[in-house]
N, C-alpha and C positions, 0 to 999 in steps of 0.2 A: 504493500500500500504506500503510494507516494502522497505526501502532504506538503502544502505550502502555506506558511503563515503570511498574513498581510504585512507584518512588520512588528515593531515594538508597540505594546499596549501601554505600559508604564514602566518607570524606573523608580526604585525605592532606595533611599539612602538614610544613613544614620548621621545625625547632627547634634549640636549642643543646645543652647538656650532657645526655646521656641519663639520668643519674641524677636530675637535676632534673625531667626530663620524667616519669619513672616516679613520683617522689615526688608530683608534682602530680596526674596523671591517675588513678593508683591510690590514692595516699595521701589526697589532698584530695577529689577528685571521686568516688572510690570505684569507678571502673570496674575491670573485671578485665583484667589483662594476659593476653590469650588466646594471643599468639604472639610469641616473640622469634626473629627470623630476621635476614637481612641484605638490603641493597639489592642485588638481583641484578646491577645494572649497576655497583655500587661495593661489592664484598664486604667492604671494610674499614669499612663503615658499617652500623649497625643499621637494621633496619626493624621497628618495634615496633607491635603491634596491641592496641588496647583496645576492650572492648565489654561486652555483658551476659554472662551465665553461660557462653554457648557462642560468643559472637561472631556472633550472627545478623546477616544483612544488615539494614541500617537502624540498626545500633547501633555500627558499627565505625569508630573514629577511629584512623588510622595515622600514623606519624611517621618521618621521616628525621632523626635527631639528629646534627648536625655540630657538635662542640664549638667549632670555629673559624669557623663560618659567619658571613658578614657579615650585618648586620641588613638585612632586607628592608623594602620599603615597601608597605603595603596600599593598593591602588588599583584602577583600571580593569583588567579582565582577570583578576579573581580573585573567589573567594568572600570577601567582606569580613568577614562575621560568621558564626560557626558556632553553631547553636542546638541545645541539648539539651533534651529533654522530660522533665519530672519529674511525679510523680503530683499530682493535684489536692490542694490544701491543704498542700503541702510547701514553698512559697516562703519562709515565715518561717523554717522549719528551715534552709533553704539560705542565707538571708541571714545568719543567726546563725553558721552553720558557716564560711562564707567569711570573715566578719569575724574569727572566732576564729583563723583562720590568717593574718591580716594582709592579706587580699585586699580591695582597694578595690572597692566595689560601687555601681553606679548603677541607678536604676529608669527604665524607659522604657515607653511604651504604643504599641502598633501594632495596628491592626485589632481594637481592643477587648480586647487581651490585655496583661497586665502581664509585663514581662521584667526579670530581673536581669542586668545587663551588667557584665563584668569582663574582665581580661586574664590570660592564663597567664604564667608566669615569663619567657617569651621574646617576649612582645608579641602573641601570637595573640589576636584578639578573639572572646570567647565570650559566650553568654547562655543563661539558663535560662528556660523557660516551662512553666507547669503546664497539662497537658492530660489530659482523661479518656480519650481513645482511645489505643490502643497498650498492649500487654501490659506489666505491671510486670516489672522485672528480678528474677531470683531470686538475684542476687549481692549480698552485704552487705559489700563491701570497705570498708576504712577505718573500720570500726565503724558504718557507716551502716545503719540498719534497712532491710529490703527494701521496706517500705511508703513509704520516702522516697527510695529509690535512683533514679538516673538510668535512664530506660527505654531511651533511645537518642536518635537525632536527632529534633529537631523540624523541622530544615531549615536555613535560613540566609538571608543576604542576599547577592545577587549584585551585584557592581560591574562593570558592562559598559561597554566603550568605545563600543558601539553598542546601547543598550538596546532599541530597537525591533526590531533584528535578533535579539537574544538572546531577546526575548519571543516573537517569531514562532516561533523554533525550539522553545522550551519548549512552546508550545501545539500547533503543527502538526507538529513533528518528534518530540518526546518524548511527546506526547499528554497533557500536563498541562492541567487546566482553569483558565481565568482566572476568579478568583472575587471579585476586589475591587480597588479603587484608593483610596488614601488618603494624604494628606500626602507626596506625592512617591514613593510606593511602589506597585507593582502586585503582587498576590499570585496565586500559582499553586499548585494542589493536585493531587497524584497520587491514585491509587486506594487506596494502602496506608494504614496507620495510624501508621507511624513513618517518618521521613525523607521526609515527604510534602508539606511546605509550603515553598516558597521565595518570598521577596520580592525584587523587582528594583528597585533604585534608579533612578529615571527620569532623573536628571541625572548624566551621567558625572563621576566624580571625576578627580583627576589620575591619570596612569598609575602602576600599581604595578610593582614589580620583585621578583623572587624573592630570598629570603633568610630568615634566621631570623625567625619570627613571621608567616609568610604561608602561606596554603593553596596547595599545589602543584596539586592537581586534585580534581575531584568525580567519583565513579563512580556511574553509574545502574545499576539492576538489569536483568538478563536472566534468564529462567527457567532456561535450560540452554544447552548448546552449540548446539543447533539454533536456538533463539531468538536467540542471539547472532549467528549467521551471517545470519539475517534482518535483524538490526539493522545489521550491516555493509553489507549491500546497501542498506538503507533510508537510512543515513547518506550513502553514496556517491551515491545518487540525489538526495539533498537538496543535493548540491553540495560536500560536504566530502570530505576524503581520509583515511579511517580507516586505521590501521596494520593489518598482518597480525595475526591472533590470537596473543597471547602467553600462555604458560602461567605463571601466577603461583603454582602449586602448590595454593593454596587456592581459586582461582577462575581463570577465563580472561578475558582483557581485550583490548579494542581501545581505541585512543585517537584523538582528533581535537580540533582547536581550532575552536570556533565563532566566528562573525563578530565577536562582542564581545571576543574575545581570551581567553576562559576555556577552559582545557584540560579537556575532558570525557573520561571513560572509560565504557565499558559493560562491566560485570563480571557473570559468571554467579553465581547463588546457590550451586550445588554446585561442588566437593565439600565445602567447609567446613574448619574448623580441626581437626577430630578425625581427619583422614586420617593424621596421623603422630604423634599422642599422644592418650591417652584424655582424656575430658572432665575428670576430676578432676585431671589433671596439666597442663592447658593452660597454656602460658606459663612452665613451670618450667625448661626447658632450651633451649639454642640449637638450632634446627632449620635444616638446610641442604638445598637441593635436591640431587639425585643428582650433578649435574655439579660441584658445589662440595665435596662430601663428601671427596674426596681431599685437599683443601686445608684441612681442618678445623683442624689444629694451627696453621698460619700465621694463619688468620682469627681464631681464639680469642686468639692472642697480640696481634693488632692491636686487638681490641675491649676497651674498658674494662669492668670488672665493673659490673653493675647488679643491683639487688635490689628487691623490693617490701618496703619497710620500714614498720614501725609508726611513725606520726608522733605526737609529743606533742600531746595534745588530741584524738586521734581517737576517744575514747570507749570504747576497748577496755580 
């Protein structure tokens, strides 16, 4: 059975102080805080979701913010760099904006594309690339004009402990196309227009370990529940051990670790973030799954207050 994923559904990372996280991703990068909920396995910790106007698959960056988390190390077994796509002609705007907020920016070139590379406040490595494909965001957070706003994911750079094994699974397991090799990287592309390009570093770096400033896992897209069950069978036949299907309220998920050590998830596109609050109110209040609702008062007392704040210099 051959399967092809549309591309990246979401990327989840570990960071530090939650307000610093919101200030950077909503205030500086201008993404929409589309959902504030909790880590279902650790309800005293937020799970914050950022994306475009509705949090469409391919635009969703999610975070577990632990204020006292130890610093992680980026390395083999992780996504080393997360790439966001912006509209063509907007890189100068973004370079000026990031510098205005005191963010140190470096330029890099890969596969003929120019990237702006920088770190978030907790050490997560990010980059921006301008691409024509992919719908523009209709969200203008942080005073950023819609025509300059981040569209969603460009993809990222995978740091694998066994690059050849990881690349084999990307191509023959997930159905991505191998489209190029250059300067120690191999590029793969999926059929979608956002979250569709990943580059694999051919030489394994030192091993990474989880902590603040690292990507926890990458989720790939499944069309619906039926498609996900097919993926589960497919992944098992490939030799991995996927988890049972887990209900994450806004999508359903299975998880497995590929041979290069990277934790992969396959997540369904539906039902999406509007299942428990309307589009105009997304991210405005704490949402809990039914089994945690009886504990709301206790959970709210444990969680620090967070808010999407106007930042000085945001142009509004």
